[in-house]
C-alpha angles and dihedrals in degrees: 000000000000113000122230129193089256093053093047093051092044090052089052093048091048090049091054092049090054103037100031107020097046102021094045120008098042089068090066089056094046096043096091091039091053090046090056099039106028103033096247112165128216090252092045089050090052092050092050089051090050093050088052089053091045087056090048091052091048089052090051091051090051093048091048093050095051115087097174107092091200090060090051091050092053092043089056089055091050090052091055090057095044092049089061095043097047091050092051091046092058089080094059098075148012093211110128094214093053091045090050091053091049092048089049092054091045088053091054088053092053089066087063093067098037101040114014097038091043091053094047092049095045091050091050092049092051093047092050093047096247123141107280098232129127101202095109092046093051092050080080089072091059092043090051090057091049095048096045091045092052092047093050092047091049091050090051090056089060091045095249115176125226092271094053088048092057092047092051090051091050091053091050090050090052091055095051092043089071099069090036088056097044103040106034102117116249108226093227109024093051124029109049092131114112127343138282121260119248118266115252105189118201123234121278091250091052091050092049094050091045092053092048091050091049091049089058092050090050092055093052092046094049095052098048098037092050101042107025094100093048091044091057094042090056094057115100109249095014098081109136093025097093093093090051091053091051091047090053089052088056094046091053094043097051098073095023101090091045092050094045090051088062093045091049091048089061102035102029125259098266094053090048091050092052091054092045092051092052093049091047091053091051091049091051096050100043097086090054091054098042126004099191117130096251091052092046089051091050090048092052092049093048094047093045092046094056115027098070090038089059090052093046095048095046093048091045088054090049090052090049090057095047111025092158091067109004096173092063097065091032086059093048091051092046091055087070091047091047094049089058091048091056093049101041104062094047093048091047091047091053092046091049094050091045098048099026092234141073092230098097091046090052092049091051091047094050091047092053092050090052089052085056090061089060090058089049090053086053089055090049092053091050091054093044090054090046092052091049093053096050141009112294108259130202093267094052091050088049091055104039105014 
């Protein structure tokens, strides 16, 4: 079956719904439900989130270490299957160790949508002379939040318990795994048109600052994406609105990467990232300042409108540096992001149990994201100095406009 741009993007979006929406984001929706129905504590919830992120980081390490694109393609297919199975298996026990193992495997699977699928799609776009941007692909992350939120809310209306919720999510993942399986471009069977652009690696200092900045973004993302539903559910008068907040995150995230691609195209990717980081930090901290419904809604929209855009822009930059094997540097970058995701939920869980509120954890998270903007300013200065020393090339214009 000949692949078209639509089919390739739809495969990527479906992959994100399966490996990220169900295998990762659905846990945030089910956290308060599992706390009520399965006796899961705040600290236990934080540890399960961290094991999921540990799995994600392990998956990223594996993707970065593999150089054979055929192996990555087959690994992506395995992750589709495991995403379905690990979700269904959550209903079989209430043992924390078993849950942790399942969440770890699901985390490994999440790297399939974010890293392997992104690399396969970016490589296909370059070879077929399309614009090498991942905004449309990463709209799948926002759609995955919307779809899982709507499914969970529907299941609540029929009084489904946490086990029935996990089974419904597993069924949905199985449905979306079909187009992700069929239409994900094979790096060798499809895509022999044209050539691959030459790699233009950045300096070691640039790489270091970029990884530090991405670590900070990962910390902010992990805290809000994991706990936002529970944060809202704890507010007096907002009980039952956690699912709405998560749905709003998805609604804002769906067009965000696509829109930020266009902003970055005009301003340069580093400038766009600086603005996105600042807005994300504001979105994170708002519920700690004011927990009224309008402010919570604004927070959800700001966070949703920036977190996936940061991922999309950073991974697009990584692909720009290494078009011959985009997933390799994407994986290296995501190690920094993943390290923060392991650390953040556990720290936030401890802070919440110690102080009886998420507020301190949110302040810490926002502060770390703002530190990330300082590293981005360092990247900007490096590129400014580079452009002053020599004629501005295509890559410099791509980064700073």
